[in-house]
C-alpha positions in Angstrom: -11.4 12.6 -61.8 -8.4 12.6 -59.4 -9.5 15.3 -57.6 -12.9 14.0 -56.8 -11.0 10.8 -55.6 -9.1 13.1 -53.3 -12.2 14.9 -51.8 -14.0 11.5 -51.2 -10.8 10.5 -49.4 -10.8 13.4 -46.9 -14.3 13.1 -46.1 -13.8 9.6 -45.1 -11.0 10.4 -43.1 -12.8 13.1 -41.2 -15.9 10.8 -40.8 -13.7 8.1 -39.4 -11.9 10.6 -36.9 -15.7 11.8 -35.7 -16.1 10.4 -32.3 -18.9 12.8 -31.6 -21.5 10.3 -32.9 -22.8 13.1 -35.1 -25.2 14.2 -32.2 -26.7 10.5 -31.6 -26.1 8.6 -28.1 -22.9 7.1 -27.9 -21.9 6.6 -24.1 -18.6 8.1 -22.6 -15.9 6.8 -24.9 -12.3 5.5 -23.9 -13.8 3.5 -20.7 -11.4 1.0 -19.2 -11.6 -2.5 -20.0 -14.3 -4.1 -18.4 -13.1 -7.5 -17.9 -12.8 -8.9 -14.3 -10.3 -11.7 -13.5 -10.8 -14.6 -11.0 -9.4 -13.5 -8.0 -6.5 -16.3 -7.0 -7.6 -18.8 -4.5 -10.9 -18.0 -4.9 -13.9 -20.1 -6.7 -16.6 -18.8 -8.8 -20.1 -19.5 -7.2 -22.9 -19.2 -10.0 -26.4 -17.4 -9.1 -28.7 -19.6 -8.6 -31.8 -20.5 -6.0 -32.2 -22.9 -3.4 -34.0 -24.5 -0.3 -32.3 -22.9 2.7 -32.8 -24.4 5.8 -33.2 -27.7 7.6 -33.1 -30.9 5.3 -33.0 -33.3 8.3 -34.5 -33.5 11.7 -33.9 -30.7 14.2 -32.2 -32.8 16.9 -31.1 -30.0 18.8 -34.7 -28.6 18.9 -33.3 -25.3 18.4 -36.2 -24.1 16.1 -33.9 -21.4 14.7 -34.6 -22.3 11.3 -37.2 -23.2 8.3 -37.1 -24.3 4.8 -37.3 -21.1 2.8 -36.4 -20.6 -1.2 -33.5 -17.9 -1.3 -32.0 -16.5 -4.6 -28.6 -15.0 -4.7 -26.4 -13.4 -7.4 -23.0 -14.9 -8.3 -19.9 -14.4 -6.3 -16.6 -15.8 -5.4 -15.6 -17.4 -2.2 -12.1 -18.6 -0.7 -11.6 -22.3 -1.7 -10.1 -22.7 1.6 -10.5 -21.2 5.1 -7.9 -18.4 5.7 -4.7 -19.8 6.8 -2.2 -18.8 9.3 0.2 -17.4 6.8 -2.2 -15.7 4.8 -3.5 -13.8 7.9 0.3 -13.2 8.8 0.6 -11.3 5.6 -1.9 -8.8 7.4 -0.2 -8.8 10.7 3.0 -8.0 9.0 1.5 -5.1 6.7 0.1 -3.6 10.0 3.7 -3.9 11.7 5.4 -2.7 8.7 3.1 0.5 8.7 3.3 1.5 12.3 7.3 1.2 11.7 7.2 3.5 8.6 5.3 6.0 10.4 7.8 6.1 13.2 10.9 6.1 10.8 9.3 9.1 8.8 11.1 11.8 10.5 14.8 9.8 9.3 13.3 8.4 5.9 14.0 10.9 3.3 12.2 9.1 0.4 9.1 9.0 2.7 9.3 12.8 2.8 10.0 13.4 -0.9 6.8 11.2 -1.7 4.6 13.5 0.5 6.3 16.5 -0.9 5.1 15.4 -4.5 1.5 15.3 -3.3 2.1 18.8 -2.0 -0.2 18.2 1.4 0.9 17.4 4.9 -0.7 13.9 5.4 -2.1 12.7 8.7 -1.5 9.9 8.9 1.3 10.3 6.2 1.5 8.5 3.1 3.7 5.6 3.3 6.3 4.8 0.9 6.0 1.0 0.6 9.5 0.7 -2.1 11.1 2.0 0.8 12.7 -0.9 2.7 13.0 -0.9 6.6 16.3 -1.7 8.3 15.1 -2.9 11.4 19.0 -3.6 12.9 20.1 0.1 11.9 21.5 1.8 14.9 19.2 4.7 14.5 16.2 2.9 13.3 16.6 0.4 16.2 16.0 3.0 18.5 13.3 4.5 17.0 11.4 1.3 16.4 12.0 0.2 20.0 8.8 1.5 21.2 7.1 -1.5 18.9 8.9 -4.3 21.2 8.0 -5.6 24.3 10.0 -3.5 27.1 12.6 -5.1 29.0 11.0 -6.1 32.0 8.3 -8.1 29.9 10.7 -9.9 27.5 11.4 -13.8 28.0 14.9 -14.9 28.0 15.5 -11.3 26.6 14.4 -11.8 23.3 13.4 -8.7 21.4 10.1 -9.4 20.1 7.1 -7.5 18.6 4.4 -6.4 21.4 1.3 -7.6 19.6 -0.6 -5.3 21.7 0.9 -2.3 19.4 -0.5 -3.8 16.4 -3.5 -2.0 15.7 -5.3 -1.6 12.3 -7.5 1.7 12.0 -9.8 1.8 9.0 -13.0 3.6 7.8 -16.6 2.1 6.5 -19.1 3.9 5.0 -22.4 3.3 6.7 -24.6 2.9 3.5 -27.6 1.9 5.2 -27.9 5.0 7.3 -27.4 7.2 4.2 -30.1 5.7 2.5 -32.8 6.6 5.1 -34.9 9.2 4.2 -34.5 11.1 7.1 -30.8 11.1 6.6 -31.0 13.2 3.2 -29.7 16.3 4.7 -27.1 14.6 6.8 -23.4 15.9 6.0 -21.6 13.2 4.3 -18.8 12.7 6.5 -21.5 11.8 9.4 -21.8 8.4 7.5 -17.9 7.5 7.7 -17.3 5.5 10.8 -13.6 4.9 12.2 -12.6 1.8 13.5 -9.7 0.6 15.6 -9.0 -3.4 15.8 -6.3 -5.3 17.2 -5.2 -7.6 14.8 -2.8 -10.4 16.4 -4.9 -13.6 17.0 -6.0 -14.7 20.6 -3.3 -17.5 21.3 -4.5 -17.9 24.3 -7.7 -19.5 23.3 -6.5 -22.8 23.2 -6.3 -22.4 26.8 -9.3 -20.8 27.7 -11.6 -22.7 25.3 -10.9 -26.1 27.3 -10.4 -27.0 31.3 -8.0 -29.6 32.2 -6.6 -30.2 28.6 -3.0 -29.5 27.9 -3.2 -27.5 24.8 0.0 -25.3 25.8 1.9 -26.2 22.6 -0.8 -24.9 20.4 -0.9 -21.5 22.2 3.1 -21.3 21.6 3.4 -22.5 18.2 0.2 -22.6 16.2 0.2 -18.9 14.6 3.9 -18.7 14.2 5.4 -21.9 13.6 6.1 -22.9 9.7 5.0 -26.3 10.2 1.0 -24.4 10.8 1.3 -22.3 8.0 -1.4 -23.7 5.8 -3.3 -24.5 8.8 -6.9 -22.3 9.5 -6.1 -19.1 11.4 -8.2 -19.4 14.6 -8.4 -17.0 17.6 -9.6 -14.4 15.5 -12.9 -12.7 16.4 -15.7 -11.3 14.1 -14.0 -7.9 14.4 -10.9 -8.9 13.3 -12.2 -11.1 10.4 -14.0 -8.0 8.8 -11.2 -5.9 9.4 -8.9 -8.3 7.3 -11.4 -8.3 4.6 -11.4 -4.7 4.4 -7.6 -4.6 4.2 -7.8 -7.3 1.9 -9.7 -5.0 -0.3 -7.6 -2.0 0.1 -4.6 -4.0 -0.7 -5.8 -5.0 -3.9 -7.3 -1.6 -5.0 -3.9 0.1 -4.2 -2.4 -2.1 -6.6 -5.1 -1.7 -9.1 -5.0 2.0 -8.8 -1.5 2.1 -9.5 -1.7 0.8 -13.0 -5.1 2.8 -13.5 -7.4 0.0 -13.6 -11.0 0.0 -11.9 -11.4 -0.8 -8.4 -12.6 -4.2 -7.6 -15.7 -5.5 -5.6 -15.1 -5.4 -1.8 -14.0 -8.6 -0.3 -16.2 -9.4 2.8 -17.5 -11.9 5.0 -20.5 -14.2 3.6 -23.9 -13.8 4.2 -25.4 -16.9 5.8 -27.4 -17.4 2.6 -24.3 -17.5 0.5 -22.3 -19.8 3.1 -25.0 -22.2 2.8 -25.6 -21.9 -0.7 -21.8 -22.6 -1.5 -21.4 -25.3 1.2 -24.3 -27.2 -0.7 -22.5 -27.2 -3.9 -25.6 -27.4 -6.0 -26.5 -30.5 -4.3 -30.1 -29.0 -2.9 -32.0 -30.9 0.1 -28.7 -32.8 1.3 -27.5 -32.4 4.7 -23.7 -32.3 4.0 -21.8 -30.5 1.6 -20.8 -33.8 -0.3 -24.5 -35.0 -0.6 -26.3 -37.7 1.2 -27.0 -38.6 5.1 -23.5 -40.1 6.2 -20.0 -38.8 7.2 -17.8 -41.8 5.7 -17.4 -42.3 2.3 -17.8 -46.2 0.4 -14.6 -47.1 1.8 -15.6 -46.2 5.4 -13.2 -43.3 5.5 -14.7 -40.2 7.4 -15.2 -36.9 5.0 -14.3 -34.2 7.5 -12.5 -33.1 10.5 -14.8 -33.2 13.4 -15.5 -35.0 16.6 -16.8 -38.5 15.5 -17.6 -41.8 17.6 -18.3 -40.0 20.9 -14.8 -38.4 21.3 -12.4 -40.6 18.9 -10.8 -37.3 17.6 -8.3 -39.0 15.6 -10.3 -41.7 13.8 -11.1 -38.9 11.0 -7.3 -38.5 10.3 -6.9 -35.2 12.6 -6.7 -34.3 16.2 -7.3 -30.8 16.4 -7.0 -28.5 13.6 -5.7 -29.8 10.3 -4.0 -28.5 7.2 -6.7 -26.8 4.8 -7.9 -28.7 1.6 -7.2 -32.2 3.2 -10.4 -33.6 2.4 -12.1 -33.8 -1.3 -13.9 -30.7 -2.3 -18.0 -30.2 -2.8 -18.8 -29.7 -6.4 -18.3 -26.0 -6.2 -14.4 -26.9 -5.5 -14.9 -25.5 -1.8 -13.0 -27.4 0.8 -13.5 -27.4 4.3 -17.0 -26.5 4.3 -17.9 -29.0 7.0 -15.5 -29.2 10.0 -11.7 -28.3 10.6 -13.1 -24.9 11.9 -16.4 -22.9 12.1 -16.7 -19.9 10.0 -18.0 -16.3 10.7 -20.6 -14.9 8.7 -21.3 -11.1 8.2 -24.9 -11.7 9.6 -26.2 -11.1 12.9 -27.8 -14.0 14.8 -31.4 -14.1 15.2 -33.6 -17.1 15.9 -36.4 -15.6 13.7 -34.2 -14.2 11.1 -35.6 -16.6 8.1 -39.2 -15.3 8.9 -38.5 -11.9 8.3 -35.4 -12.2 5.8 -36.1 -11.2 2.1 -36.3 -14.1 -0.4 -33.6 -12.2 -2.4 -30.0 -12.2 -1.1 -31.2 -12.7 2.4 -29.1 -10.3 4.8 -29.5 -9.5 8.1 -26.8 -7.3 9.3 -26.2 -5.1 12.9 -23.5 -2.8 13.6 -23.2 -3.9 17.2 -21.6 -0.8 19.5 -20.2 -1.5 22.7 -23.1 0.0 24.7 -25.8 -2.3 23.0 -27.2 -5.3 24.8 -25.5 -8.5 24.3 -28.0 -10.4 22.3 -27.3 -7.5 19.3 -23.5 -8.7 19.1 -24.3 -12.2 18.2 -22.9 -13.4 14.9 -23.9 -16.4 13.1 -21.2 -19.2 12.7 -21.5 -22.1 10.3 -19.8 -25.2 9.3 -19.0 -27.1 12.4 -15.4 -27.6 13.7 -12.6 -30.2 14.8 -14.3 -30.5 18.2 -17.9 -30.9 17.2 -20.4 -33.5 16.6 -21.6 -34.6 13.0 -25.0 -32.8 13.5 -22.8 -29.4 13.7 -21.5 -30.3 10.4 -24.5 -30.0 8.6 -24.9 -27.0 5.8 -28.3 -26.0 7.7 -26.9 -26.0 11.2 -27.0 -22.6 12.6 -24.8 -21.3 15.6 -23.3 -18.1 16.8 -20.5 -16.6 18.7 -20.4 -12.9 20.1 -18.5 -10.8 18.0 -15.7 -9.7 20.4 -15.1 -13.4 21.2 -12.1 -15.5 19.7 -12.1 -19.4 19.6 -9.8 -21.8 19.3 -12.1 -23.4 16.7 -13.5 -20.5 14.5 -12.0 -19.0 11.5 -13.1 -17.6 8.4 -13.1 -17.1 4.7 -14.1 -14.0 2.4 -15.9 -13.7 -0.3 -16.5 -11.1 -3.3 -19.7 -10.3 -5.5 -19.4 -10.9 -9.0 -19.9 -7.8 -10.9 -22.4 -8.7 -13.4 -25.1 -11.3 -14.2 -22.5 -14.2 -15.2 -19.0 -14.5 -16.2 -20.0 -15.7 -19.6 -21.6 -12.2 -20.1 -19.5 -10.0 -22.5 -15.8 -10.3 -22.9 -13.6 -12.0 -20.1 -9.9 -11.5 -20.0 -8.0 -15.1 -19.2 -5.3 -13.3 -17.0 -5.7 -12.6 -13.3 -4.7 -9.9 -11.1 
């Protein structure tokens, strides 16, 4: 009897260790945990359908939108516009990466890291754990080329030459790869390389307005701590896109170091995503807060714009103001109307609503330098501190050229949610 029990125990142990499924379909085992944490500072927007397009009179008679039912999957969106301090992290990363590359010849830790990979990398892999000694005698001489030359310095101040801050990145042209006539094309032909100057155009405060004194904003808006939590401006569409690509790679580098799955790409929102999020679930309302008025029950303005034919200060602001100053919409998003207009990823076409798909509507044209100017127009939404109330309506469309930076245009990022709904399966409560 004891021998029988012993034999049965062995069979049970062997069966429990058999992970082959005994010949049945079980899927790949030992896969990483599939949880998707909410990105900090972003708001979850559930999937849904809405009536996209004007819900009020077309007073500008622009005739560039019709009412159309559009459906969208779930996604995340930044709860505020990207701020000066957030964008400055990108600028500093580019600056530091250039400094690391210049210091590679004297940085032994950098060279050791390259040797561990057994390859000569071009550009070399940066060891971000190695700090930069900006004031070292040898380092100071090598890094001098990142600073303004002597004859361009103001009061002999040693300042970074913003013209040197260039972000180099690659994009895979999936739309071209999906074409039937490209099936035999080598994969490397679909990889496109870009170079983008990342420093904002601080002179936008001057060239946007004639006969107006905006020199203090040009001199201080981007770098002074007072404006850290104001929306970044002077960033063109190409720079905004470069920021989202850097943000994606920055997060994925961290996830890879912990052997975790990559995150969905950060990117600019489509026009449909922007309008759906701005409405906050209040369909057929002209403003993010619902209703046809720009004031609340107490008579206070609900956004930062140009009220009363030019009384800029009556809404509590003058030019841009700190993000999140006014109440959010029902999705928890701030400043979807006013403060600064926002770039979307879509190219602008007056007839877009007529030919756009009703599922995740999207129209994106990767304009090249030699293309006609009309193909370089990118849609902006939301209105800004210098616009009248009509421009604040969630359905109002406008555009600017992709290589143009303005003192009243900023942006925010979105990230597609991987799955149908956050309630599907198990979700971890921790964040990145």
